[in-house]
C-alpha positions in Angstrom: 72.6 32.8 -0.9 71.4 33.5 2.5 67.7 34.2 3.3 67.5 37.7 4.8 64.1 37.1 6.3 65.2 33.9 8.1 68.3 35.7 9.2 66.4 38.5 10.7 64.1 35.9 12.3 67.0 34.3 14.0 68.4 37.7 15.3 65.1 38.4 16.7 64.9 35.4 18.6 68.6 36.0 19.9 67.5 39.3 21.2 64.3 38.2 22.7 66.4 35.5 24.6 68.9 38.2 25.7 66.1 40.4 27.0 64.5 37.6 28.9 67.8 36.7 30.5 68.6 40.4 31.6 65.1 40.8 32.8 65.4 37.8 34.8 68.7 38.9 36.3 67.3 42.2 37.3 64.0 40.7 38.7 66.2 38.2 40.9 68.4 41.1 42.2 65.3 43.2 43.0 63.5 40.4 44.7 66.7 39.7 46.8 66.8 43.1 47.8 63.3 43.8 48.5 63.4 46.7 46.1 65.9 48.1 43.5 68.9 45.8 43.9 72.5 45.3 43.0 73.7 42.8 40.5 76.2 40.2 41.4 79.7 41.0 39.9 81.3 38.2 37.9 84.8 37.3 38.9 88.0 36.6 36.9 87.8 33.1 35.3 84.3 33.5 33.9 84.4 33.2 30.1 82.2 36.5 29.5 85.0 38.4 30.8 87.3 37.2 28.2 84.8 37.3 25.2 84.8 40.7 23.3 81.4 42.4 23.9 78.9 42.6 21.1 78.1 45.9 19.8 75.0 47.4 21.2 72.3 47.9 18.6 69.3 48.3 20.4 69.0 44.5 21.6 67.6 45.4 25.2 64.9 47.8 24.0 63.1 49.7 26.8 64.9 47.4 29.3 68.0 49.3 28.8 67.4 52.1 31.3 66.5 49.5 34.0 69.9 47.8 33.4 71.7 51.2 33.4 70.2 52.0 36.8 71.1 48.5 38.3 74.7 48.9 37.0 75.0 52.3 38.5 73.7 50.9 41.9 76.1 48.0 41.8 79.1 50.3 40.9 78.2 52.6 43.8 77.7 49.6 46.1 80.9 47.9 45.3 82.2 50.6 45.6 83.9 51.3 42.2 84.2 54.0 39.7 83.4 52.2 36.5 81.5 49.1 35.7 81.1 47.1 32.3 78.2 45.0 31.3 80.4 42.0 31.0 81.2 42.4 34.7 77.4 41.4 35.5 77.5 38.7 32.9 76.0 40.5 30.0 78.2 40.5 26.8 77.3 43.9 25.2 79.4 46.7 24.9 77.9 49.0 27.6 79.8 50.5 30.6 78.8 53.1 33.2 81.5 55.4 34.9 81.5 57.9 37.6 84.1 59.3 40.1 82.2 62.2 41.6 82.3 64.1 45.0 86.3 64.6 45.1 88.0 67.8 45.1 90.8 68.2 42.6 94.3 68.3 44.1 97.1 70.2 42.3 99.6 67.9 44.1 97.8 64.6 43.2 100.3 62.9 40.6 97.3 60.7 39.4 95.6 63.8 38.3 92.3 62.6 39.8 89.6 65.0 38.9 85.7 64.5 39.1 84.2 62.4 36.4 80.5 63.0 36.3 78.2 59.9 35.7 78.0 58.8 32.1 76.9 55.8 30.2 79.3 54.6 27.4 78.0 52.5 24.5 80.4 51.0 22.2 83.2 53.3 23.4 86.7 53.6 21.8 89.6 55.5 22.9 93.0 56.5 21.2 95.9 57.9 23.0 96.9 61.6 22.5 100.5 62.7 22.6 102.0 65.1 24.9 103.0 68.8 24.3 106.2 67.6 22.7 104.5 65.2 20.5 105.5 62.2 22.3 103.4 59.7 23.8 102.8 60.0 27.6 102.1 57.1 30.1 101.4 57.1 33.8 101.9 54.2 35.9 99.8 53.7 39.2 98.3 50.9 41.1 95.0 50.0 39.6 92.2 47.5 41.0 89.2 45.8 39.5 85.8 44.7 40.8 86.3 41.5 38.9 89.8 40.8 40.5 88.5 41.6 44.1 91.0 42.2 46.6 94.0 42.8 44.5 95.8 45.8 42.8 98.9 46.0 40.4 100.6 48.9 38.7 99.6 49.5 35.1 101.2 52.1 32.8 98.2 53.7 30.8 98.0 56.7 28.4 97.7 59.8 30.2 95.5 61.5 27.8 93.0 59.8 25.5 90.4 60.8 22.9 87.1 58.9 24.0 84.4 58.2 21.2 81.2 56.4 21.2 77.6 57.0 22.2 75.5 57.6 25.3 72.2 56.1 26.4 70.3 58.5 24.1 72.4 57.5 21.1 74.1 61.0 21.3 77.7 60.8 20.1 80.5 61.2 22.6 83.9 62.7 21.4 86.0 64.2 24.1 89.4 64.4 25.5 90.2 63.2 29.0 93.5 63.4 30.9 94.7 61.8 34.1 92.6 59.6 36.2 89.4 59.9 34.2 91.5 58.8 31.1 92.6 55.7 33.1 88.9 54.8 34.1 87.6 54.9 30.5 90.5 53.0 29.3 89.9 50.3 32.0 86.3 49.8 31.2 86.8 50.0 27.4 89.2 47.3 27.7 86.7 45.2 29.7 84.5 45.4 26.5 87.3 44.1 24.3 87.8 40.9 26.7 90.7 42.3 28.6 91.5 42.6 32.2 93.8 45.1 33.9 96.3 42.3 34.6 96.9 41.8 30.9 98.6 44.9 31.0 100.0 45.2 34.6 103.5 45.0 35.9 102.8 41.6 37.7 105.7 42.0 40.0 103.7 44.8 41.8 100.7 42.5 42.3 99.5 43.0 45.9 96.5 42.5 48.1 94.6 45.6 49.0 95.6 45.0 52.7 99.3 44.9 51.9 99.1 47.7 49.6 98.0 49.9 52.6 100.3 48.0 55.1 103.5 48.1 53.1 103.0 51.0 50.6 103.8 50.7 47.0 106.9 50.6 44.7 105.5 52.7 41.9 102.6 55.2 41.8 99.9 56.3 44.4 96.7 54.9 43.1 94.2 53.2 45.4 90.9 53.4 43.8 88.8 50.4 42.7 88.0 50.4 39.0 85.4 48.5 37.4 
């Protein structure tokens, strides 16, 4: 039989070590910037990107708002429309998303509509069928801040139901369509240890420069994801 007190003590020690590591990461970013700084984005090949993130159970305590603010600054500076905690080296199921300041275009096949800033904690998504009851998927070029400089076509669910919690622990339960649905799928996949390349049509892989120069075979997406 295990000792529950000893188990709790070990968990507390792990949380304290994690908080210290995150605080150090934030302090170094702020020191380098001479104020609120941005975080280094981990690139493909780092084990943290291939390890399923741990559920967030309050491990960071009152450090969470500071981390979220830094993740949002980092996402904007990249620039990107989403960022998951593993992308800054933190293996917790936390992500931020935002695709604001755009005007919906009825002729845009990507269905890119504004996605207000929000925090996703322990998010999950499930595909929703189309009007005929059949699955709907859309294929567009997609990039990733952790695979810098490259894009490939990924077929994703057009509509999803997103569930999880926000930073206040309030539940999230909503339906997203088009580009916002793609963003939350991309970020949620990061928390499962997946990269967009795992789902891509690798024959369409192209550098950002060549995507602009030569166009694309499928889709019309050219927006950096997280």
